[in-house]
C-alpha positions as CSV (number, residue, x, y, z in Angstrom):
1,M,3.5,39.6,18.9
2,A,6.6,37.5,18.5
3,P,6.7,35.7,15.2
4,R,5.9,32.0,15.2
5,Q,9.0,29.7,15.3
6,R,9.1,27.6,12.0
7,E,9.9,23.8,12.1
8,N,13.2,22.5,10.9
9,W,14.5,19.3,9.6
10,G,16.0,17.2,12.2
11,T,19.0,16.0,10.1
12,R,20.5,16.6,6.5
13,L,19.7,13.1,5.6
14,G,16.1,13.5,6.6
15,I,15.6,16.3,4.2
16,I,17.1,14.3,1.4
17,F,15.1,11.3,2.1
18,A,11.9,13.3,2.5
19,V,12.4,15.0,-1.0
20,A,13.5,11.6,-2.6
21,G,10.4,10.1,-1.0
22,S,8.2,12.9,-2.6
23,A,9.9,12.1,-6.0
24,V,9.8,8.1,-5.6
25,G,6.3,7.3,-6.3
26,L,4.1,4.9,-8.4
27,G,5.4,6.6,-11.4
28,N,8.8,5.1,-10.8
29,F,7.7,1.4,-10.9
30,L,4.8,1.6,-13.3
31,R,4.9,4.6,-15.5
32,F,8.6,4.5,-16.4
33,P,8.7,1.0,-17.6
34,G,5.7,1.3,-19.7
35,Q,7.3,4.5,-21.3
36,V,10.5,2.7,-22.1
37,C,8.6,-0.2,-23.6
38,Q,6.7,2.0,-25.9
39,N,9.2,4.3,-26.9
40,G,12.1,2.5,-28.3
41,G,13.6,0.5,-25.3
42,G,17.2,1.5,-24.6
43,A,17.0,4.3,-27.2
44,F,14.4,6.1,-24.9
45,M,17.2,6.6,-22.3
46,I,18.9,9.1,-24.6
47,P,16.1,11.6,-24.6
48,Y,15.3,10.6,-21.0
49,F,18.7,11.5,-19.7
50,I,19.0,14.6,-21.7
51,S,15.6,15.7,-20.2
52,F,17.0,14.7,-16.8
53,L,20.2,17.0,-17.2
54,L,18.4,19.9,-19.0
55,L,14.9,19.8,-17.3
56,G,14.9,17.9,-14.1
57,I,18.2,18.8,-12.3
58,P,17.8,22.4,-13.1
59,L,14.2,22.5,-11.8
60,C,15.4,20.8,-8.6
61,W,18.1,23.4,-8.1
62,I,15.6,26.2,-8.7
63,E,13.0,24.7,-6.3
64,W,15.5,24.0,-3.4
65,T,17.1,27.5,-3.8
66,M,13.9,29.4,-4.1
67,G,12.3,27.4,-1.2
68,R,15.3,27.9,1.1
69,Y,15.1,31.7,0.2
70,G,11.4,31.9,1.0
71,G,12.0,30.2,4.4
72,R,14.3,33.0,5.4
73,Y,11.2,35.3,5.1
74,A,9.1,32.7,7.0
75,H,7.3,31.5,3.8
76,G,6.9,28.0,3.0
77,S,4.2,27.9,0.2
78,L,4.4,29.2,-3.2
79,P,2.4,32.4,-2.7
80,G,4.7,33.5,-0.1
81,I,7.9,32.4,-1.8
82,F,7.0,34.1,-5.2
83,D,6.0,37.3,-3.1
84,A,9.5,37.2,-1.3
85,V,11.4,36.7,-4.6
86,V,9.3,38.9,-6.9
87,Q,8.1,41.6,-4.4
88,R,5.1,42.6,-6.7
89,P,1.6,42.4,-5.7
90,W,0.6,39.8,-8.6
91,A,3.3,37.3,-7.5
92,K,1.3,35.7,-4.6
93,Y,-1.6,35.0,-6.9
94,A,0.7,33.3,-9.5
95,G,1.9,31.2,-6.6
96,V,-1.6,29.9,-6.0
97,L,-0.8,27.0,-8.4
98,G,1.5,25.8,-5.8
99,L,-1.5,25.0,-3.5
100,F,-3.9,24.1,-6.3
101,V,-1.8,21.4,-8.0
102,P,-0.8,19.3,-4.9
103,L,-4.4,19.5,-3.5
104,V,-5.8,18.2,-6.8
105,I,-3.4,15.4,-7.1
106,F,-3.8,14.3,-3.4
107,F,-7.6,13.9,-3.9
108,Y,-7.1,11.0,-6.2
109,Y,-3.5,9.7,-5.5
110,T,-4.5,8.6,-2.0
111,Y,-7.2,6.4,-3.3
112,V,-5.0,4.8,-5.8
113,E,-2.4,4.4,-3.1
114,S,-5.2,2.5,-0.9
115,W,-5.4,0.0,-4.0
116,C,-1.7,-1.0,-3.1
117,L,-2.2,-1.4,0.5
118,A,-5.4,-3.6,-0.3
119,Y,-3.5,-5.8,-2.8
120,S,-0.6,-6.3,-0.4
121,V,-3.3,-7.6,2.0
122,F,-5.1,-9.7,-0.7
123,S,-1.7,-11.2,-1.9
124,L,-1.0,-12.6,1.6
125,L,-4.6,-13.9,2.0
126,G,-4.5,-15.5,-1.3
127,S,-7.6,-13.6,-2.5
128,Y,-6.5,-13.8,-6.2
129,A,-4.1,-16.7,-6.0
130,Q,-6.3,-18.6,-8.5
131,I,-6.5,-16.0,-11.3
132,D,-4.1,-16.7,-14.0
133,K,-5.6,-14.6,-16.9
134,P,-5.2,-10.8,-17.3
135,E,-8.8,-10.5,-18.3
136,Q,-9.8,-12.3,-14.9
137,M,-7.7,-9.9,-13.0
138,Q,-9.2,-7.0,-14.7
139,A,-12.5,-8.1,-13.5
140,F,-11.2,-8.6,-10.1
141,L,-9.9,-5.0,-10.1
142,S,-13.2,-3.5,-11.6
143,A,-15.3,-5.2,-9.0
144,F,-12.8,-4.1,-6.2
145,Q,-13.3,-0.5,-7.6
146,G,-17.1,-0.8,-7.7
147,I,-17.3,-0.1,-11.4
148,G,-17.6,-3.7,-12.8
149,S,-19.2,-7.0,-11.8
150,G,-18.2,-10.6,-12.1
151,G,-15.4,-10.4,-9.7
152,K,-14.9,-11.4,-6.0
153,F,-16.5,-8.1,-4.6
154,T,-20.2,-7.1,-4.7
155,S,-19.8,-3.5,-3.6
156,I,-17.1,-0.8,-3.1
157,G,-17.2,-1.3,0.7
158,V,-13.7,-3.1,0.8
159,A,-12.0,-0.6,-1.3
160,Y,-13.5,2.4,0.8
161,G,-12.2,0.6,3.9
162,F,-8.8,0.6,2.6
163,F,-9.1,4.2,1.5
164,L,-10.0,5.2,5.1
165,L,-7.0,3.4,6.5
166,T,-4.6,5.1,4.0
167,F,-6.2,8.5,4.4
168,V,-6.0,8.3,8.1
169,A,-2.3,7.0,7.9
170,N,-1.3,10.2,5.7
171,M,-3.1,12.5,8.1
172,V,-1.5,11.0,11.2
173,V,2.0,11.7,9.5
174,I,1.1,15.4,8.6
175,Y,-0.5,15.9,12.1
176,V,2.6,14.8,14.1
177,G,4.9,17.2,12.4
178,L,7.9,17.9,10.1
179,A,10.8,15.9,12.0
180,R,8.7,13.5,14.0
181,G,6.2,12.8,11.1
182,I,7.5,13.4,7.6
183,E,11.1,12.8,8.3
184,L,10.8,9.8,10.3
185,L,8.5,8.0,7.9
186,C,10.8,8.7,5.0
187,K,14.0,7.7,7.0
188,I,12.2,4.3,7.4
189,A,10.3,4.0,4.2
190,I,13.2,4.8,1.7
191,P,15.7,2.0,3.1
192,V,12.7,-0.4,3.1
193,L,11.6,0.4,-0.3
194,L,15.2,-0.1,-1.4
195,V,15.6,-3.6,0.3
196,A,12.1,-4.7,-1.1
197,G,13.0,-3.5,-4.7
198,I,16.3,-5.5,-4.5
199,V,14.5,-8.6,-3.2
200,L,12.0,-8.4,-6.1
201,L,14.7,-7.7,-8.7
202,L,16.8,-10.8,-7.6
203,R,13.7,-12.8,-7.9
204,I,13.2,-11.7,-11.4
205,L,16.7,-12.3,-12.2
206,T,16.7,-15.9,-11.0
207,L,13.4,-16.8,-12.8
208,G,15.5,-18.2,-15.8
209,T,13.1,-19.9,-18.4
210,P,9.8,-20.6,-16.7
211,D,8.5,-22.3,-19.6
212,P,10.8,-25.1,-21.0
213,N,8.7,-25.2,-24.2
214,R,9.3,-21.4,-24.9
215,I,13.1,-21.0,-24.6
216,D,12.9,-17.7,-26.2
217,M,11.0,-16.5,-23.0
218,N,14.1,-16.3,-20.8
219,I,15.4,-13.7,-18.6
220,T,18.2,-12.7,-21.3
221,H,15.5,-12.2,-23.9
222,A,13.2,-10.3,-21.3
223,Y,15.8,-7.7,-20.6
224,G,16.5,-7.4,-24.3
225,F,13.0,-6.8,-25.1
226,M,13.1,-4.2,-22.5
227,W,16.4,-2.5,-23.3
228,N,17.4,-3.4,-26.8
229,P,17.6,0.2,-28.6
230,N,15.4,1.0,-31.6
231,F,17.2,4.3,-32.5
232,S,14.7,5.0,-35.4
233,V,12.3,6.4,-32.8
234,L,14.8,9.3,-32.0
235,T,13.3,11.1,-35.1
236,Q,9.9,11.3,-33.6
237,P,9.1,14.3,-31.6
238,K,6.5,12.4,-29.4
239,V,9.3,10.3,-28.0
240,W,11.4,13.3,-26.9
241,L,8.2,14.8,-25.4
242,A,7.3,11.5,-23.5
243,A,10.9,11.4,-22.1
244,A,10.5,15.0,-20.8
245,G,7.1,14.3,-19.3
246,Q,8.6,11.2,-17.6
247,V,11.3,13.2,-16.0
248,F,9.0,16.0,-15.1
249,F,6.6,13.7,-13.6
250,T,9.0,11.4,-11.7
251,L,11.0,14.3,-9.9
252,S,7.6,15.9,-8.6
253,V,8.8,19.3,-9.8
254,G,6.0,21.9,-10.2
255,L,4.2,20.8,-7.4
256,G,5.5,23.3,-4.9
257,A,6.2,20.4,-2.4
258,I,9.9,20.6,-2.9
259,M,10.0,24.2,-2.4
260,T,7.8,23.9,0.9
261,Y,10.3,21.2,2.1
262,A,13.4,23.3,1.3
263,S,11.8,26.4,3.1
264,Y,12.4,24.4,6.4
265,L,16.3,24.5,5.8
266,R,18.5,27.0,7.7
267,A,19.9,29.9,5.8
268,N,23.4,28.2,5.2
269,D,22.2,24.6,4.8
270,D,23.5,22.9,1.6
271,V,21.2,22.8,-1.2
272,A,23.5,22.4,-4.2
273,L,24.7,18.8,-3.3
274,S,21.5,17.8,-1.4
275,S,19.2,18.6,-4.2
276,T,21.3,16.6,-6.8
277,T,21.6,13.7,-4.3
278,A,17.8,13.6,-3.9
279,A,17.3,13.6,-7.7
280,G,19.9,10.9,-8.1
281,M,18.3,8.7,-5.5
282,N,15.0,8.9,-7.3
283,E,16.9,7.9,-10.5
284,L,18.4,4.8,-8.7
285,F,14.8,3.6,-7.8
286,E,13.3,4.6,-11.2
287,V,16.0,3.2,-13.8
288,I,17.8,0.4,-11.9
289,I,14.9,-1.1,-9.9
290,G,11.7,0.2,-11.5
291,G,13.0,-0.5,-14.9
292,S,14.2,-4.0,-14.1
293,I,10.9,-5.7,-12.7
294,V,7.7,-5.1,-14.4
295,I,8.4,-5.4,-18.2
296,P,11.0,-8.3,-17.7
297,A,8.6,-10.2,-15.5
298,A,5.6,-9.8,-17.7
299,Y,7.8,-10.9,-20.7
300,L,8.7,-14.2,-19.0
301,F,4.9,-15.3,-18.8
302,L,3.1,-13.2,-21.5
303,G,5.5,-13.1,-24.2
304,P,6.5,-10.0,-26.4
305,E,2.9,-9.4,-27.8
306,G,1.2,-9.8,-24.3
307,T,3.8,-7.5,-22.7
308,L,3.5,-4.8,-25.3
309,E,-0.3,-4.9,-25.0
310,A,0.0,-4.5,-21.2
311,A,2.4,-1.5,-21.4
312,R,0.0,0.0,-23.9
313,R,-3.0,-0.3,-21.6
314,G,-1.1,2.0,-19.2
315,T,0.0,2.4,-15.4
316,F,-3.0,1.0,-13.6
317,D,-3.1,-2.3,-15.9
318,L,0.6,-2.8,-15.3
319,G,0.5,-2.6,-11.8
320,F,-2.9,-4.1,-10.8
321,V,-3.6,-6.6,-13.7
322,T,-0.4,-7.7,-15.3
323,M,1.9,-8.1,-12.1
324,P,-0.6,-10.1,-9.9
325,V,-1.1,-12.4,-12.9
326,V,2.7,-12.8,-13.3
327,L,3.4,-13.2,-9.5
328,N,0.8,-15.9,-9.4
329,K,2.8,-18.0,-11.7
330,I,5.9,-18.2,-9.5
331,P,6.6,-20.2,-6.3
332,F,5.8,-18.1,-3.1
333,G,4.0,-15.7,-5.4
334,E,1.9,-14.6,-2.6
335,I,5.1,-13.5,-0.7
336,F,6.6,-11.5,-3.4
337,G,3.1,-10.1,-4.3
338,F,3.1,-8.7,-0.9
339,Y,6.4,-7.3,-1.4
340,W,5.5,-5.7,-4.7
341,F,2.2,-4.0,-3.5
342,F,3.8,-2.8,-0.1
343,L,6.7,-1.4,-1.9
344,L,4.1,0.5,-4.1
345,F,2.1,1.5,-1.0
346,L,5.3,2.8,0.7
347,A,6.3,4.8,-2.5
348,G,2.8,6.2,-2.6
349,I,2.5,7.5,1.1
350,T,5.9,9.0,0.9
351,S,4.6,11.0,-2.0
352,S,1.2,11.7,-0.7
353,I,2.1,13.2,2.5
354,S,4.3,15.6,0.5
355,L,1.5,16.9,-1.2
356,L,-0.3,18.3,1.7
357,Q,2.7,20.1,3.3
358,P,2.3,23.1,1.0
359,L,-1.1,23.8,2.2
360,V,-0.1,23.2,6.0
361,S,2.6,25.6,5.5
362,F,0.3,28.1,4.0
363,L,-2.0,28.1,7.0
364,E,0.7,28.2,9.4
365,D,2.9,31.0,7.9
366,E,0.1,33.2,6.4
367,F,-2.7,32.7,8.8
368,G,-0.7,31.8,11.9
369,W,-2.4,28.5,12.5
370,D,-0.6,25.7,14.4
371,R,0.1,22.5,12.6
372,H,-2.6,20.6,14.4
373,K,-5.4,23.0,13.4
374,A,-4.2,23.3,9.9
375,A,-3.8,19.4,9.5
376,I,-7.4,18.8,10.9
377,A,-8.9,21.6,8.6
378,I,-7.1,20.3,5.5
379,G,-8.0,16.7,6.4
380,I,-11.7,17.4,6.6
381,F,-11.6,19.2,3.3
382,C,-9.5,16.5,1.4
383,F,-11.7,13.8,2.8
384,V,-15.0,15.3,1.4
385,I,-13.6,16.0,-2.1
386,S,-11.8,12.8,-2.4
387,H,-15.2,11.1,-2.6
388,A,-15.7,12.6,-6.0
389,C,-12.7,10.6,-7.2
390,I,-13.9,7.4,-5.4
391,F,-17.4,7.3,-6.6
392,G,-16.7,9.0,-9.9
393,L,-14.1,6.7,-11.1
394,G,-16.2,5.1,-13.7
395,A,-17.4,8.5,-15.0
396,G,-13.8,9.8,-15.7
397,V,-13.7,12.3,-12.6
398,L,-10.2,10.8,-11.6
399,D,-8.9,11.3,-15.2
400,E,-10.1,14.9,-15.1
401,F,-8.3,15.6,-11.7
402,D,-5.2,13.9,-13.1
403,F,-5.2,16.0,-16.3
404,W,-5.9,19.5,-15.0
405,G,-3.8,19.1,-11.9
406,G,-1.2,16.5,-12.5
407,Q,-0.6,17.4,-16.2
408,L,-1.6,21.0,-17.3
409,A,-1.4,23.1,-14.2
410,I,1.8,21.5,-12.9
411,S,3.7,22.3,-16.3
412,I,2.5,26.0,-16.1
413,C,3.5,26.1,-12.4
414,A,7.0,24.6,-13.3
415,L,7.3,27.3,-16.2
416,L,6.5,30.1,-13.9
417,E,9.0,29.0,-11.5
418,V,11.8,29.0,-14.0
419,L,10.8,32.4,-15.4
420,I,10.5,34.0,-12.0
421,F,13.8,32.6,-11.0
422,L,15.4,34.1,-14.2
423,R,13.6,37.5,-14.2
424,Y,13.6,38.2,-10.6
425,M,16.4,36.3,-8.9
426,G,18.5,36.2,-11.9
427,I,21.0,33.9,-13.1
428,E,24.1,35.4,-11.1
429,R,22.4,36.0,-8.0
430,G,20.4,32.7,-8.3
431,W,23.7,30.8,-8.9
432,R,25.3,32.4,-5.8
433,E,22.1,31.7,-3.8
434,L,22.2,28.0,-4.9
435,H,25.8,27.7,-3.5
436,R,25.2,29.5,-0.2
437,G,26.8,27.0,2.3
438,A,27.1,24.4,-0.5
439,D,29.3,21.4,0.0
440,V,30.1,21.4,-3.7
441,Q,30.7,24.1,-6.4
442,W,29.2,23.1,-9.8
443,P,31.0,24.5,-12.7
444,A,30.1,28.1,-13.3
445,W,29.0,27.6,-17.0
446,L,26.2,25.4,-15.7
447,R,24.3,28.4,-14.7
448,Y,23.1,29.1,-18.3
449,V,21.3,25.7,-18.3
450,F,18.3,27.6,-16.6
451,V,17.6,29.4,-19.8
452,I,17.4,26.1,-21.8
453,T,15.2,24.7,-19.0
454,A,12.8,27.6,-19.7
455,V,12.9,27.0,-23.5
456,Y,12.4,23.3,-23.0
457,L,9.3,23.7,-20.8
458,G,7.8,26.3,-23.0
459,A,8.1,24.0,-26.0
460,I,6.2,21.3,-24.2
461,I,3.5,23.6,-23.2
462,M,3.2,25.2,-26.7
463,Y,3.2,21.6,-28.2
464,W,0.1,20.7,-26.0
465,A,-1.6,24.0,-26.8
466,A,-1.1,23.3,-30.6
467,F,-1.9,19.7,-30.7
468,E,-3.3,18.2,-27.7
469,W,-5.8,20.5,-26.2
470,L,-9.0,20.2,-28.3
471,P,-9.6,16.4,-27.4
472,W,-9.5,17.1,-23.8
473,I,-11.6,20.4,-23.8
474,M,-14.4,18.9,-26.0
475,K,-14.4,15.6,-24.3
476,P,-17.6,16.0,-22.1
477,F,-19.7,17.9,-24.8
478,G,-21.2,15.1,-26.6
479,Y,-18.6,14.2,-29.2
480,L,-14.9,13.1,-29.4
481,V,-12.0,14.6,-31.5
482,T,-9.4,13.0,-33.2
483,M,-6.7,15.5,-34.0
484,G,-5.8,16.0,-37.5
485,L,-5.8,18.7,-40.1
486,P,-8.8,19.4,-40.1
487,P,-9.8,17.5,-36.7
488,H,-12.1,14.5,-37.1
489,W,-15.3,14.4,-34.9
490,R,-17.3,11.6,-33.8
491,A,-20.5,11.4,-31.7
492,A,-20.2,10.5,-28.1
493,P,-22.4,10.6,-25.0
494,V,-22.6,13.9,-23.0
495,Q,-20.6,13.6,-19.7
496,P,-22.1,15.9,-17.1
497,A,-19.8,14.3,-14.4
498,I,-16.8,15.8,-16.0
499,L,-18.5,19.2,-16.5
500,W,-19.3,19.2,-12.9
501,T,-15.8,18.1,-12.0
502,R,-14.2,21.1,-14.1
503,A,-16.8,23.5,-12.4
504,G,-15.7,22.2,-9.0
505,L,-11.9,22.5,-9.8
506,L,-12.5,26.1,-11.0
507,L,-14.3,26.8,-7.8
508,M,-11.5,25.5,-5.7
509,L,-9.0,27.5,-7.6
510,L,-11.1,30.8,-6.9
511,V,-11.3,29.9,-3.2
512,L,-7.6,29.4,-3.0
513,L,-7.1,32.8,-4.7
514,A,-9.5,34.3,-2.2
515,L,-7.6,32.8,0.7
516,V,-4.3,34.2,-0.7
517,R,-6.0,37.8,-1.1
518,L,-7.4,37.4,2.7
519,A,-4.1,36.4,4.2
520,W,-2.2,39.3,2.6
521,W,-5.0,41.8,3.5
522,R,-4.7,40.7,7.2
523,R,-0.9,41.2,7.0
524,A,-1.2,44.5,5.6
525,R,-3.9,45.6,8.1
526,R,-1.6,44.2,10.9
527,A,1.3,46.4,9.4
528,G,-1.0,49.3,8.9
529,G,-0.4,49.4,5.1
530,A,-2.4,48.3,2.0
531,A,-2.3,45.0,0.5
């Protein structure tokens, strides 16, 4: 039987936009400004750019290089790519994290993405136009999510309807294909994102001093509040860890998605310049646009204390509580509110579609399924499991999915990528592979940065293992832990929903391992050998 012809990207710009779209997400516009605000303002950019250079760029190089290499052997998912690079029986099982992580993130990310679509519609309809206090907007959000009362909504029905629309939109793009679906969407979405971001940025820059009685709350002070450096924080390890975590989070490395995208490149397509360009495009959105909208806008209307409190409350509050209140206070706020939330929606959907491609590629490459069959099967599975995050939001289910998939497993997966690259591809061979067909030759001494990347990632994981694991592990068992020497314990309700979530995630990991085993057993049987 002739091997199935794998898809290819239509254009070089298409793959750059697709990878940039995978990276440009909600974290660029919500998580990043909050991190800057809480961690020393402009001083935060020192550890941030060091992490970008020592962690982000090398991981991008590794993922593009190994992905293209795996595609040469008709593998587009991490089990197959690791198997092709390592050529040891265990490697394919290590690669199962490249299926587990994006699936787990997709389950909840699509639901959050649907909030952005909903709020863009709400803004145009004036559904929250009369709300001028954060606590009122918090009630609006909680009622919309179905976990609170006192807002505009009496059930979760509206939120569920927008989830259905968002989920279907994702699945249509995946079903259509690589060039006509993912690439086409990203070619449209990335320029629109850039234009919408610039429009919002210009509006913030022209706000001046909204309250004449508070001359200290002007645009100059707003950017000063955001960016004035507090260099004393650079002595705190948590700030350096926060910077590394933000770079890691924003570039979407460790997911397996970039490797999958790169596997559809041709053997001599450039990866050295393309990978760096995609990473740089992400930084444009994050630092220039994302860092110049939310916090400065909040400062103009909430002042320094209110802004800092909003940043401390986290990503969701900044996006869905603080910004709607702020935008309600400016002329034509409903139009700019639509711009803001539709910008977030586009950033979200270009990321979420990348999360499903590794599993689609796995079913295509290892089981011989066509894209349409794979997309339908994955869609049904994801639709069912996503309901745990929708209806278990108030019970902490979404947070569990985010922790185990979006924080811990993704870090371990990225560390495995670096170690496998160093051990089995090797610095010299890997450097040559990175520059195969390259349009640029990076200085040869840079090849040793991969060792620093491995040490950096290992240090982050060991720090978590030493100081952060106990509160999360013990969270559902009836008491909370405040880390100290010794730890401090206090009583809390037992949380069975979290226990069931963990059991479900473990079961899913075991099923994925079994699928990997079955795929290689079938291949060995066809080849007349042993798995």
